[in-house]
N, CA, C and O atoms as a CHARMM CRD file, in Angstrom:
* protein
*
  380
    1    1 UNK  N     72.33300 105.95000 174.32800 PROA 1      0.00000
    2    1 UNK  CA    72.53300 106.13700 175.75100 PROA 1      0.00000
    3    1 UNK  C     71.24500 105.83800 176.50600 PROA 1      0.00000
    4    1 UNK  O     71.29000 105.29600 177.61000 PROA 1      0.00000
    5    2 UNK  N     70.11600 106.17800 175.93600 PROA 2      0.00000
    6    2 UNK  CA    68.84100 105.98700 176.60500 PROA 2      0.00000
    7    2 UNK  C     68.58400 104.52400 176.91400 PROA 2      0.00000
    8    2 UNK  O     67.98800 104.19800 177.94000 PROA 2      0.00000
    9    3 UNK  N     69.02600 103.65200 176.04300 PROA 3      0.00000
   10    3 UNK  CA    68.75300 102.23500 176.20200 PROA 3      0.00000
   11    3 UNK  C     69.87900 101.48400 176.89800 PROA 3      0.00000
   12    3 UNK  O     69.93100 100.25500 176.84000 PROA 3      0.00000
   13    4 UNK  N     70.75900 102.19000 177.54000 PROA 4      0.00000
   14    4 UNK  CA    71.82300 101.55500 178.30800 PROA 4      0.00000
   15    4 UNK  C     73.01500 101.11500 177.48600 PROA 4      0.00000
   16    4 UNK  O     73.83300 100.33100 177.96700 PROA 4      0.00000
   17    5 UNK  N     73.13700 101.59000 176.27800 PROA 5      0.00000
   18    5 UNK  CA    74.27400 101.24500 175.43800 PROA 5      0.00000
   19    5 UNK  C     75.46600 102.07100 175.90500 PROA 5      0.00000
   20    5 UNK  O     75.50500 103.28400 175.69600 PROA 5      0.00000
   21    6 UNK  N     76.43000 101.42200 176.53100 PROA 6      0.00000
   22    6 UNK  CA    77.52300 102.15000 177.16900 PROA 6      0.00000
   23    6 UNK  C     78.65900 102.56200 176.23000 PROA 6      0.00000
   24    6 UNK  O     79.64400 103.14600 176.68100 PROA 6      0.00000
   25    7 UNK  N     78.53700 102.26600 174.92800 PROA 7      0.00000
   26    7 UNK  CA    79.58700 102.73500 174.01500 PROA 7      0.00000
   27    7 UNK  C     79.43300 104.21600 173.70400 PROA 7      0.00000
   28    7 UNK  O     80.36200 104.85300 173.20800 PROA 7      0.00000
   29    8 UNK  N     78.25400 104.76200 173.99800 PROA 8      0.00000
   30    8 UNK  CA    78.02100 106.18600 173.77200 PROA 8      0.00000
   31    8 UNK  C     78.04300 106.92600 175.08900 PROA 8      0.00000
   32    8 UNK  O     77.56100 106.42900 176.10600 PROA 8      0.00000
   33    9 UNK  N     78.60800 108.11800 175.05900 PROA 9      0.00000
   34    9 UNK  CA    78.62700 108.97300 176.24000 PROA 9      0.00000
   35    9 UNK  C     78.57800 110.42100 175.75400 PROA 9      0.00000
   36    9 UNK  O     78.77900 110.68500 174.56800 PROA 9      0.00000
   37   10 UNK  N     78.31600 111.34300 176.64900 PROA 10     0.00000
   38   10 UNK  CA    78.21900 112.73800 176.21900 PROA 10     0.00000
   39   10 UNK  C     79.47700 113.24700 175.49800 PROA 10     0.00000
   40   10 UNK  O     79.38000 114.08100 174.59800 PROA 10     0.00000
   41   11 UNK  N     80.63500 112.75400 175.88500 PROA 11     0.00000
   42   11 UNK  CA    81.88200 113.21000 175.25700 PROA 11     0.00000
   43   11 UNK  C     81.98600 112.79600 173.79600 PROA 11     0.00000
   44   11 UNK  O     82.26200 113.63100 172.93400 PROA 11     0.00000
   45   12 UNK  N     81.76800 111.50900 173.50600 PROA 12     0.00000
   46   12 UNK  CA    81.92300 111.08000 172.11900 PROA 12     0.00000
   47   12 UNK  C     80.78200 111.57100 171.23600 PROA 12     0.00000
   48   12 UNK  O     80.97100 111.78300 170.03800 PROA 12     0.00000
   49   13 UNK  N     79.61100 111.75200 171.81500 PROA 13     0.00000
   50   13 UNK  CA    78.50600 112.31100 171.04800 PROA 13     0.00000
   51   13 UNK  C     78.78400 113.77100 170.70300 PROA 13     0.00000
   52   13 UNK  O     78.61300 114.17800 169.55400 PROA 13     0.00000
   53   14 UNK  N     79.20700 114.55200 171.67600 PROA 14     0.00000
   54   14 UNK  CA    79.50300 115.97100 171.44500 PROA 14     0.00000
   55   14 UNK  C     80.65100 116.14000 170.45700 PROA 14     0.00000
   56   14 UNK  O     80.59800 117.01300 169.59100 PROA 14     0.00000
   57   15 UNK  N     81.67400 115.32400 170.57800 PROA 15     0.00000
   58   15 UNK  CA    82.81000 115.40000 169.66100 PROA 15     0.00000
   59   15 UNK  C     82.37400 115.08400 168.22900 PROA 15     0.00000
   60   15 UNK  O     82.82700 115.72900 167.28300 PROA 15     0.00000
   61   16 UNK  N     81.50600 114.10300 168.07600 PROA 16     0.00000
   62   16 UNK  CA    80.99900 113.74100 166.75200 PROA 16     0.00000
   63   16 UNK  C     80.15600 114.86100 166.16600 PROA 16     0.00000
   64   16 UNK  O     80.27100 115.18000 164.98300 PROA 16     0.00000
   65   17 UNK  N     79.31900 115.45000 166.98600 PROA 17     0.00000
   66   17 UNK  CA    78.49000 116.57500 166.53000 PROA 17     0.00000
   67   17 UNK  C     79.37300 117.71700 166.02900 PROA 17     0.00000
   68   17 UNK  O     79.08700 118.31100 164.99000 PROA 17     0.00000
   69   18 UNK  N     80.43300 118.02300 166.75300 PROA 18     0.00000
   70   18 UNK  CA    81.33900 119.10700 166.34800 PROA 18     0.00000
   71   18 UNK  C     81.98900 118.81000 164.99600 PROA 18     0.00000
   72   18 UNK  O     82.09100 119.69600 164.14600 PROA 18     0.00000
   73   19 UNK  N     82.42300 117.57700 164.79900 PROA 19     0.00000
   74   19 UNK  CA    83.05800 117.18300 163.53600 PROA 19     0.00000
   75   19 UNK  C     82.05400 117.30300 162.38100 PROA 19     0.00000
   76   19 UNK  O     82.38700 117.83100 161.32000 PROA 19     0.00000
   77   20 UNK  N     80.84200 116.81700 162.59000 PROA 20     0.00000
   78   20 UNK  CA    79.83900 116.87100 161.53500 PROA 20     0.00000
   79   20 UNK  C     79.38600 118.29900 161.25800 PROA 20     0.00000
   80   20 UNK  O     79.16800 118.66600 160.10400 PROA 20     0.00000
   81   21 UNK  N     79.24400 119.10400 162.30000 PROA 21     0.00000
   82   21 UNK  CA    78.89200 120.52100 162.10400 PROA 21     0.00000
   83   21 UNK  C     79.96500 121.24100 161.30100 PROA 21     0.00000
   84   21 UNK  O     79.65200 122.03100 160.41000 PROA 21     0.00000
   85   22 UNK  N     81.20800 120.97600 161.60600 PROA 22     0.00000
   86   22 UNK  CA    82.31100 121.58900 160.87200 PROA 22     0.00000
   87   22 UNK  C     82.25800 121.18500 159.40000 PROA 22     0.00000
   88   22 UNK  O     82.47300 122.01700 158.51800 PROA 22     0.00000
   89   23 UNK  N     81.97600 119.92400 159.13900 PROA 23     0.00000
   90   23 UNK  CA    81.85300 119.41500 157.76900 PROA 23     0.00000
   91   23 UNK  C     80.76900 120.18300 157.01100 PROA 23     0.00000
   92   23 UNK  O     81.00500 120.66900 155.90600 PROA 23     0.00000
   93   24 UNK  N     79.59700 120.28800 157.60300 PROA 24     0.00000
   94   24 UNK  CA    78.49300 120.99000 156.95200 PROA 24     0.00000
   95   24 UNK  C     78.84400 122.46000 156.73400 PROA 24     0.00000
   96   24 UNK  O     78.60000 123.00000 155.65500 PROA 24     0.00000
   97   25 UNK  N     79.40800 123.10300 157.73500 PROA 25     0.00000
   98   25 UNK  CA    79.78300 124.51300 157.59200 PROA 25     0.00000
   99   25 UNK  C     80.81300 124.71500 156.48700 PROA 25     0.00000
  100   25 UNK  O     80.74300 125.69500 155.74500 PROA 25     0.00000
  101   26 UNK  N     81.76400 123.79800 156.37300 PROA 26     0.00000
  102   26 UNK  CA    82.76200 123.89700 155.30500 PROA 26     0.00000
  103   26 UNK  C     82.12500 123.73600 153.92700 PROA 26     0.00000
  104   26 UNK  O     82.49400 124.43600 152.98400 PROA 26     0.00000
  105   27 UNK  N     81.17100 122.81600 153.81000 PROA 27     0.00000
  106   27 UNK  CA    80.47900 122.64400 152.53900 PROA 27     0.00000
  107   27 UNK  C     79.66700 123.88800 152.18800 PROA 27     0.00000
  108   27 UNK  O     79.63600 124.30600 151.03100 PROA 27     0.00000
  109   28 UNK  N     79.01800 124.47100 153.17400 PROA 28     0.00000
  110   28 UNK  CA    78.23200 125.68600 152.94000 PROA 28     0.00000
  111   28 UNK  C     79.12800 126.81700 152.43800 PROA 28     0.00000
  112   28 UNK  O     78.74900 127.56000 151.53200 PROA 28     0.00000
  113   29 UNK  N     80.30000 126.94100 153.02100 PROA 29     0.00000
  114   29 UNK  CA    81.23900 127.99900 152.61600 PROA 29     0.00000
  115   29 UNK  C     81.67000 127.87200 151.15500 PROA 29     0.00000
  116   29 UNK  O     82.06500 128.86100 150.53800 PROA 29     0.00000
  117   30 UNK  N     81.59600 126.67200 150.60500 PROA 30     0.00000
  118   30 UNK  CA    81.97700 126.47600 149.20300 PROA 30     0.00000
  119   30 UNK  C     81.00000 127.16000 148.24900 PROA 30     0.00000
  120   30 UNK  O     81.37200 127.51000 147.12900 PROA 30     0.00000
  121   31 UNK  N     79.77800 127.35000 148.67500 PROA 31     0.00000
  122   31 UNK  CA    78.77700 127.99500 147.82600 PROA 31     0.00000
  123   31 UNK  C     78.16700 127.04100 146.82400 PROA 31     0.00000
  124   31 UNK  O     78.37800 125.82900 146.88200 PROA 31     0.00000
  125   32 UNK  N     77.40800 127.60500 145.90700 PROA 32     0.00000
  126   32 UNK  CA    76.62700 126.78600 144.97900 PROA 32     0.00000
  127   32 UNK  C     77.43100 126.24700 143.79100 PROA 32     0.00000
  128   32 UNK  O     76.95600 125.34100 143.10700 PROA 32     0.00000
  129   33 UNK  N     78.57000 126.74700 143.53800 PROA 33     0.00000
  130   33 UNK  CA    79.38300 126.30100 142.39400 PROA 33     0.00000
  131   33 UNK  C     80.59700 125.49700 142.85100 PROA 33     0.00000
  132   33 UNK  O     81.67600 125.61500 142.27100 PROA 33     0.00000
  133   34 UNK  N     80.42500 124.68500 143.88300 PROA 34     0.00000
  134   34 UNK  CA    81.54300 123.91800 144.43500 PROA 34     0.00000
  135   34 UNK  C     82.05800 122.90100 143.42100 PROA 34     0.00000
  136   34 UNK  O     81.28800 122.28700 142.68200 PROA 34     0.00000
  137   35 UNK  N     83.35700 122.74200 143.40700 PROA 35     0.00000
  138   35 UNK  CA    83.99500 121.76200 142.53300 PROA 35     0.00000
  139   35 UNK  C     84.16500 120.44400 143.28900 PROA 35     0.00000
  140   35 UNK  O     84.26800 120.42200 144.51600 PROA 35     0.00000
  141   36 UNK  N     84.19300 119.35700 142.53600 PROA 36     0.00000
  142   36 UNK  CA    84.33400 118.02500 143.12000 PROA 36     0.00000
  143   36 UNK  C     85.55800 117.94700 144.03800 PROA 36     0.00000
  144   36 UNK  O     85.48300 117.40800 145.14200 PROA 36     0.00000
  145   37 UNK  N     86.67100 118.48500 143.57500 PROA 37     0.00000
  146   37 UNK  CA    87.91500 118.43900 144.34100 PROA 37     0.00000
  147   37 UNK  C     87.75900 119.13700 145.69400 PROA 37     0.00000
  148   37 UNK  O     88.27100 118.65400 146.70400 PROA 37     0.00000
  149   38 UNK  N     87.05600 120.27100 145.71700 PROA 38     0.00000
  150   38 UNK  CA    86.84200 121.02200 146.95500 PROA 38     0.00000
  151   38 UNK  C     85.95400 120.22600 147.92500 PROA 38     0.00000
  152   38 UNK  O     86.23600 120.14600 149.12100 PROA 38     0.00000
  153   39 UNK  N     84.89100 119.64700 147.39200 PROA 39     0.00000
  154   39 UNK  CA    83.97300 118.85900 148.22600 PROA 39     0.00000
  155   39 UNK  C     84.69900 117.64800 148.79500 PROA 39     0.00000
  156   39 UNK  O     84.57700 117.34100 149.98100 PROA 39     0.00000
  157   40 UNK  N     85.45300 116.96300 147.94400 PROA 40     0.00000
  158   40 UNK  CA    86.14800 115.75100 148.38300 PROA 40     0.00000
  159   40 UNK  C     87.20600 116.04200 149.43900 PROA 40     0.00000
  160   40 UNK  O     87.50100 115.17500 150.26100 PROA 40     0.00000
  161   41 UNK  N     87.77700 117.22400 149.43600 PROA 41     0.00000
  162   41 UNK  CA    88.72600 117.59100 150.48100 PROA 41     0.00000
  163   41 UNK  C     88.02500 117.55900 151.83600 PROA 41     0.00000
  164   41 UNK  O     88.58400 117.05900 152.81200 PROA 41     0.00000
  165   42 UNK  N     86.80500 118.08800 151.90300 PROA 42     0.00000
  166   42 UNK  CA    86.07500 118.10900 153.16400 PROA 42     0.00000
  167   42 UNK  C     85.52400 116.73000 153.52900 PROA 42     0.00000
  168   42 UNK  O     85.39700 116.40600 154.70900 PROA 42     0.00000
  169   43 UNK  N     85.19900 115.92300 152.52700 PROA 43     0.00000
  170   43 UNK  CA    84.80800 114.53700 152.80200 PROA 43     0.00000
  171   43 UNK  C     85.97900 113.81500 153.46300 PROA 43     0.00000
  172   43 UNK  O     85.80900 113.15000 154.48500 PROA 43     0.00000
  173   44 UNK  N     87.14800 113.94800 152.88300 PROA 44     0.00000
  174   44 UNK  CA    88.34600 113.31300 153.44400 PROA 44     0.00000
  175   44 UNK  C     88.59200 113.80300 154.87200 PROA 44     0.00000
  176   44 UNK  O     88.86600 113.00200 155.76600 PROA 44     0.00000
  177   45 UNK  N     88.49600 115.11000 155.08300 PROA 45     0.00000
  178   45 UNK  CA    88.71600 115.68000 156.41800 PROA 45     0.00000
  179   45 UNK  C     87.75300 115.11100 157.45200 PROA 45     0.00000
  180   45 UNK  O     88.16600 114.74600 158.55300 PROA 45     0.00000
  181   46 UNK  N     86.46700 115.03200 157.10200 PROA 46     0.00000
  182   46 UNK  CA    85.48200 114.55000 158.07500 PROA 46     0.00000
  183   46 UNK  C     85.68800 113.06500 158.36700 PROA 46     0.00000
  184   46 UNK  O     85.55300 112.63700 159.51400 PROA 46     0.00000
  185   47 UNK  N     86.00800 112.28900 157.35900 PROA 47     0.00000
  186   47 UNK  CA    86.22900 110.84900 157.57700 PROA 47     0.00000
  187   47 UNK  C     87.46200 110.62700 158.45600 PROA 47     0.00000
  188   47 UNK  O     87.43000 109.80400 159.37100 PROA 47     0.00000
  189   48 UNK  N     88.52600 111.34300 158.18900 PROA 48     0.00000
  190   48 UNK  CA    89.74200 111.20100 158.99700 PROA 48     0.00000
  191   48 UNK  C     89.48800 111.66100 160.43500 PROA 48     0.00000
  192   48 UNK  O     89.97400 111.04100 161.38000 PROA 48     0.00000
  193   49 UNK  N     88.74000 112.72800 160.59700 PROA 49     0.00000
  194   49 UNK  CA    88.39600 113.19400 161.94600 PROA 49     0.00000
  195   49 UNK  C     87.56600 112.14900 162.68900 PROA 49     0.00000
  196   49 UNK  O     87.76800 111.92700 163.88300 PROA 49     0.00000
  197   50 UNK  N     86.63900 111.51200 161.98700 PROA 50     0.00000
  198   50 UNK  CA    85.84200 110.45200 162.62100 PROA 50     0.00000
  199   50 UNK  C     86.70700 109.23000 162.92900 PROA 50     0.00000
  200   50 UNK  O     86.48100 108.55800 163.93500 PROA 50     0.00000
  201   51 UNK  N     87.69000 108.93300 162.08300 PROA 51     0.00000
  202   51 UNK  CA    88.63900 107.85500 162.39200 PROA 51     0.00000
  203   51 UNK  C     89.33700 108.13700 163.72200 PROA 51     0.00000
  204   51 UNK  O     89.46500 107.25800 164.57600 PROA 51     0.00000
  205   52 UNK  N     89.77900 109.37400 163.87400 PROA 52     0.00000
  206   52 UNK  CA    90.49100 109.75800 165.09500 PROA 52     0.00000
  207   52 UNK  C     89.58900 109.67200 166.32100 PROA 52     0.00000
  208   52 UNK  O     90.01700 109.21000 167.37900 PROA 52     0.00000
  209   53 UNK  N     88.34500 110.11700 166.18000 PROA 53     0.00000
  210   53 UNK  CA    87.40600 110.01200 167.30400 PROA 53     0.00000
  211   53 UNK  C     87.11500 108.56000 167.64500 PROA 53     0.00000
  212   53 UNK  O     87.03300 108.19400 168.81700 PROA 53     0.00000
  213   54 UNK  N     86.96100 107.74200 166.62700 PROA 54     0.00000
  214   54 UNK  CA    86.68000 106.33300 166.85800 PROA 54     0.00000
  215   54 UNK  C     87.82100 105.66700 167.62100 PROA 54     0.00000
  216   54 UNK  O     87.58300 104.84800 168.50900 PROA 54     0.00000
  217   55 UNK  N     89.05200 106.01500 167.27700 PROA 55     0.00000
  218   55 UNK  CA    90.21000 105.50000 168.00900 PROA 55     0.00000
  219   55 UNK  C     90.23200 106.02700 169.44200 PROA 55     0.00000
  220   55 UNK  O     90.45600 105.27400 170.38900 PROA 55     0.00000
  221   56 UNK  N     90.00000 107.30500 169.58300 PROA 56     0.00000
  222   56 UNK  CA    90.04600 107.94200 170.89700 PROA 56     0.00000
  223   56 UNK  C     88.99400 107.38500 171.85200 PROA 56     0.00000
  224   56 UNK  O     89.25700 107.21500 173.04200 PROA 56     0.00000
  225   57 UNK  N     87.81300 107.10400 171.33400 PROA 57     0.00000
  226   57 UNK  CA    86.70400 106.66300 172.18000 PROA 57     0.00000
  227   57 UNK  C     86.40500 105.17200 172.03100 PROA 57     0.00000
  228   57 UNK  O     85.24300 104.76500 172.04600 PROA 57     0.00000
  229   58 UNK  N     87.43500 104.37200 171.89000 PROA 58     0.00000
  230   58 UNK  CA    87.32400 102.90600 171.93400 PROA 58     0.00000
  231   58 UNK  C     86.35500 102.31000 170.92300 PROA 58     0.00000
  232   58 UNK  O     85.51000 101.48700 171.27500 PROA 58     0.00000
  233   59 UNK  N     86.47500 102.72200 169.67900 PROA 59     0.00000
  234   59 UNK  CA    85.71300 102.11400 168.58000 PROA 59     0.00000
  235   59 UNK  C     84.19400 102.14000 168.80200 PROA 59     0.00000
  236   59 UNK  O     83.52700 101.10700 168.75500 PROA 59     0.00000
  237   60 UNK  N     83.67500 103.33200 169.04100 PROA 60     0.00000
  238   60 UNK  CA    82.24200 103.46700 169.28100 PROA 60     0.00000
  239   60 UNK  C     81.41400 103.48100 167.99000 PROA 60     0.00000
  240   60 UNK  O     80.18700 103.39400 168.04500 PROA 60     0.00000
  241   61 UNK  N     82.06700 103.58700 166.84800 PROA 61     0.00000
  242   61 UNK  CA    81.33900 103.56100 165.58100 PROA 61     0.00000
  243   61 UNK  C     81.24000 102.11100 165.12500 PROA 61     0.00000
  244   61 UNK  O     82.22200 101.50300 164.69700 PROA 61     0.00000
  245   62 UNK  N     80.04200 101.58200 165.22700 PROA 62     0.00000
  246   62 UNK  CA    79.78700 100.20200 164.82300 PROA 62     0.00000
  247   62 UNK  C     78.96600 100.20500 163.53300 PROA 62     0.00000
  248   62 UNK  O     78.81700 101.24900 162.89700 PROA 62     0.00000
  249   63 UNK  N     78.44000  99.06100 163.14900 PROA 63     0.00000
  250   63 UNK  CA    77.77500  98.91200 161.85500 PROA 63     0.00000
  251   63 UNK  C     76.66600  99.93300 161.61700 PROA 63     0.00000
  252   63 UNK  O     76.67100 100.61400 160.59100 PROA 63     0.00000
  253   64 UNK  N     75.73000 100.05000 162.52800 PROA 64     0.00000
  254   64 UNK  CA    74.61500 100.96600 162.33900 PROA 64     0.00000
  255   64 UNK  C     75.09800 102.42000 162.26100 PROA 64     0.00000
  256   64 UNK  O     74.64800 103.19100 161.41300 PROA 64     0.00000
  257   65 UNK  N     76.00800 102.77300 163.14700 PROA 65     0.00000
  258   65 UNK  CA    76.55000 104.13100 163.14400 PROA 65     0.00000
  259   65 UNK  C     77.32100 104.40700 161.85000 PROA 65     0.00000
  260   65 UNK  O     77.22100 105.49300 161.27900 PROA 65     0.00000
  261   66 UNK  N     78.08900 103.41600 161.39600 PROA 66     0.00000
  262   66 UNK  CA    78.85200 103.56400 160.16000 PROA 66     0.00000
  263   66 UNK  C     77.91400 103.83700 158.98700 PROA 66     0.00000
  264   66 UNK  O     78.15900 104.74100 158.18800 PROA 66     0.00000
  265   67 UNK  N     76.85900 103.06800 158.88900 PROA 67     0.00000
  266   67 UNK  CA    75.91400 103.25300 157.79000 PROA 67     0.00000
  267   67 UNK  C     75.26400 104.63300 157.83900 PROA 67     0.00000
  268   67 UNK  O     75.12000 105.29200 156.80900 PROA 67     0.00000
  269   68 UNK  N     74.87300 105.06700 159.03000 PROA 68     0.00000
  270   68 UNK  CA    74.23600 106.37500 159.16800 PROA 68     0.00000
  271   68 UNK  C     75.21300 107.50900 158.88200 PROA 68     0.00000
  272   68 UNK  O     74.85100 108.48500 158.22500 PROA 68     0.00000
  273   69 UNK  N     76.44000 107.39200 159.36300 PROA 69     0.00000
  274   69 UNK  CA    77.44700 108.42300 159.10300 PROA 69     0.00000
  275   69 UNK  C     77.78900 108.50800 157.61600 PROA 69     0.00000
  276   69 UNK  O     77.89900 109.60200 157.06300 PROA 69     0.00000
  277   70 UNK  N     77.95600 107.36800 156.97700 PROA 70     0.00000
  278   70 UNK  CA    78.25700 107.37000 155.54400 PROA 70     0.00000
  279   70 UNK  C     77.11600 108.00600 154.76600 PROA 70     0.00000
  280   70 UNK  O     77.35200 108.82700 153.87900 PROA 70     0.00000
  281   71 UNK  N     75.90100 107.64300 155.08600 PROA 71     0.00000
  282   71 UNK  CA    74.73900 108.22700 154.41100 PROA 71     0.00000
  283   71 UNK  C     74.71400 109.74400 154.59400 PROA 71     0.00000
  284   71 UNK  O     74.45100 110.48400 153.64600 PROA 71     0.00000
  285   72 UNK  N     74.98700 110.19800 155.80400 PROA 72     0.00000
  286   72 UNK  CA    74.99400 111.63300 156.11200 PROA 72     0.00000
  287   72 UNK  C     76.07600 112.36000 155.31000 PROA 72     0.00000
  288   72 UNK  O     75.81100 113.39100 154.69000 PROA 72     0.00000
  289   73 UNK  N     77.28300 111.82200 155.32500 PROA 73     0.00000
  290   73 UNK  CA    78.41700 112.44400 154.62500 PROA 73     0.00000
  291   73 UNK  C     78.16500 112.48800 153.12500 PROA 73     0.00000
  292   73 UNK  O     78.40100 113.51300 152.48500 PROA 73     0.00000
  293   74 UNK  N     77.69100 111.39100 152.56500 PROA 74     0.00000
  294   74 UNK  CA    77.43700 111.30500 151.12600 PROA 74     0.00000
  295   74 UNK  C     76.30000 112.23500 150.71700 PROA 74     0.00000
  296   74 UNK  O     76.41600 112.95000 149.72200 PROA 74     0.00000
  297   75 UNK  N     75.21100 112.23100 151.46900 PROA 75     0.00000
  298   75 UNK  CA    74.06900 113.09200 151.14300 PROA 75     0.00000
  299   75 UNK  C     74.46200 114.56000 151.20100 PROA 75     0.00000
  300   75 UNK  O     74.07900 115.33400 150.32400 PROA 75     0.00000
  301   76 UNK  N     75.21300 114.95200 152.21000 PROA 76     0.00000
  302   76 UNK  CA    75.65600 116.34800 152.31100 PROA 76     0.00000
  303   76 UNK  C     76.54200 116.71600 151.12900 PROA 76     0.00000
  304   76 UNK  O     76.41200 117.80800 150.57600 PROA 76     0.00000
  305   77 UNK  N     77.43600 115.82400 150.73800 PROA 77     0.00000
  306   77 UNK  CA    78.31000 116.09200 149.58000 PROA 77     0.00000
  307   77 UNK  C     77.49000 116.20900 148.30300 PROA 77     0.00000
  308   77 UNK  O     77.78000 117.05300 147.45600 PROA 77     0.00000
  309   78 UNK  N     76.47200 115.37000 148.15900 PROA 78     0.00000
  310   78 UNK  CA    75.60600 115.44600 146.97900 PROA 78     0.00000
  311   78 UNK  C     74.83500 116.76200 146.94800 PROA 78     0.00000
  312   78 UNK  O     74.69700 117.37700 145.89100 PROA 78     0.00000
  313   79 UNK  N     74.34000 117.19000 148.08900 PROA 79     0.00000
  314   79 UNK  CA    73.62900 118.47400 148.16700 PROA 79     0.00000
  315   79 UNK  C     74.57000 119.61600 147.80400 PROA 79     0.00000
  316   79 UNK  O     74.15900 120.59600 147.18300 PROA 79     0.00000
  317   80 UNK  N     75.83500 119.48300 148.19500 PROA 80     0.00000
  318   80 UNK  CA    76.83500 120.51700 147.89400 PROA 80     0.00000
  319   80 UNK  C     77.22200 120.54200 146.41900 PROA 80     0.00000
  320   80 UNK  O     77.86700 121.48600 145.96400 PROA 80     0.00000
  321   81 UNK  N     76.83000 119.50600 145.66500 PROA 81     0.00000
  322   81 UNK  CA    77.10100 119.51200 144.23500 PROA 81     0.00000
  323   81 UNK  C     77.84900 118.31400 143.69700 PROA 81     0.00000
  324   81 UNK  O     78.06500 118.22500 142.48900 PROA 81     0.00000
  325   82 UNK  N     78.25000 117.39200 144.55000 PROA 82     0.00000
  326   82 UNK  CA    78.95400 116.19800 144.08600 PROA 82     0.00000
  327   82 UNK  C     77.92300 115.20800 143.56400 PROA 82     0.00000
  328   82 UNK  O     76.99600 114.83700 144.28500 PROA 82     0.00000
  329   83 UNK  N     78.07300 114.78800 142.34800 PROA 83     0.00000
  330   83 UNK  CA    77.12900 113.84600 141.76500 PROA 83     0.00000
  331   83 UNK  C     77.74700 112.45800 141.74100 PROA 83     0.00000
  332   83 UNK  O     78.54300 112.13000 140.86100 PROA 83     0.00000
  333   84 UNK  N     77.36300 111.64200 142.73400 PROA 84     0.00000
  334   84 UNK  CA    77.91600 110.29300 142.82900 PROA 84     0.00000
  335   84 UNK  C     76.98800 109.42200 143.65800 PROA 84     0.00000
  336   84 UNK  O     76.43000 109.87000 144.66000 PROA 84     0.00000
  337   85 UNK  N     76.82700 108.17200 143.23300 PROA 85     0.00000
  338   85 UNK  CA    76.02700 107.20300 143.97900 PROA 85     0.00000
  339   85 UNK  C     76.90000 106.25900 144.79000 PROA 85     0.00000
  340   85 UNK  O     76.39000 105.46500 145.58100 PROA 85     0.00000
  341   86 UNK  N     78.20700 106.33800 144.60100 PROA 86     0.00000
  342   86 UNK  CA    79.11100 105.40800 145.27900 PROA 86     0.00000
  343   86 UNK  C     79.45600 105.88000 146.69100 PROA 86     0.00000
  344   86 UNK  O     79.24600 107.04100 147.04300 PROA 86     0.00000
  345   87 UNK  N     79.98400 104.96300 147.48300 PROA 87     0.00000
  346   87 UNK  CA    80.43800 105.30300 148.83300 PROA 87     0.00000
  347   87 UNK  C     81.88800 105.76700 148.73500 PROA 87     0.00000
  348   87 UNK  O     82.82300 104.97100 148.80800 PROA 87     0.00000
  349   88 UNK  N     82.04300 107.05900 148.56900 PROA 88     0.00000
  350   88 UNK  CA    83.38200 107.62200 148.39800 PROA 88     0.00000
  351   88 UNK  C     84.08800 107.86000 149.72200 PROA 88     0.00000
  352   88 UNK  O     85.18400 108.42000 149.73400 PROA 88     0.00000
  353   89 UNK  N     83.49100 107.45100 150.84400 PROA 89     0.00000
  354   89 UNK  CA    84.16000 107.55100 152.14600 PROA 89     0.00000
  355   89 UNK  C     85.12300 106.39000 152.37100 PROA 89     0.00000
  356   89 UNK  O     86.02500 106.48100 153.20400 PROA 89     0.00000
  357   90 UNK  N     84.93500 105.30200 151.63300 PROA 90     0.00000
  358   90 UNK  CA    85.71900 104.08000 151.85900 PROA 90     0.00000
  359   90 UNK  C     87.22300 104.28200 151.74500 PROA 90     0.00000
  360   90 UNK  O     88.00300 103.61400 152.42300 PROA 90     0.00000
  361   91 UNK  N     87.61400 105.19300 150.89500 PROA 91     0.00000
  362   91 UNK  CA    89.03700 105.40900 150.65000 PROA 91     0.00000
  363   91 UNK  C     89.79900 105.75000 151.93200 PROA 91     0.00000
  364   91 UNK  O     90.95800 105.36500 152.08500 PROA 91     0.00000
  365   92 UNK  N     89.15500 106.46500 152.84900 PROA 92     0.00000
  366   92 UNK  CA    89.82400 106.91800 154.08700 PROA 92     0.00000
  367   92 UNK  C     89.23300 106.30500 155.34500 PROA 92     0.00000
  368   92 UNK  O     89.82800 106.41400 156.41700 PROA 92     0.00000
  369   93 UNK  N     88.09200 105.67300 155.24000 PROA 93     0.00000
  370   93 UNK  CA    87.35700 105.20100 156.41800 PROA 93     0.00000
  371   93 UNK  C     88.02000 103.99400 157.06100 PROA 93     0.00000
  372   93 UNK  O     88.37000 103.02700 156.38400 PROA 93     0.00000
  373   94 UNK  N     88.18600 104.06100 158.37400 PROA 94     0.00000
  374   94 UNK  CA    88.73000 102.95300 159.16400 PROA 94     0.00000
  375   94 UNK  C     87.69000 102.36600 160.11700 PROA 94     0.00000
  376   94 UNK  O     87.99100 101.42800 160.85500 PROA 94     0.00000
  377   95 UNK  N     86.50000 102.89500 160.10800 PROA 95     0.00000
  378   95 UNK  CA    85.44100 102.41900 161.00400 PROA 95     0.00000
  379   95 UNK  C     84.39500 101.66300 160.22500 PROA 95     0.00000
  380   95 UNK  O     83.42100 101.18300 160.80400 PROA 95     0.00000
């Protein structure tokens, strides 16, 4: 927004923050012994929620945003206990 990029606005930024915060909070609730299946449920939820936001806000997730979001989602899942180097968001990702 600072540089005049009009695809971002306070609404889509705030909505994205809420989705990502919910994802992190859900992972935290799983605790230290989280199972892969439990973590992947929240990965799927966050990706689908971001798909919906991207549709709602006219495809504001572009290449750079996609890479950063995927990195964030994957890193959080790894911290929660999922051991994987692959991009497991692809299965549900539409952005």
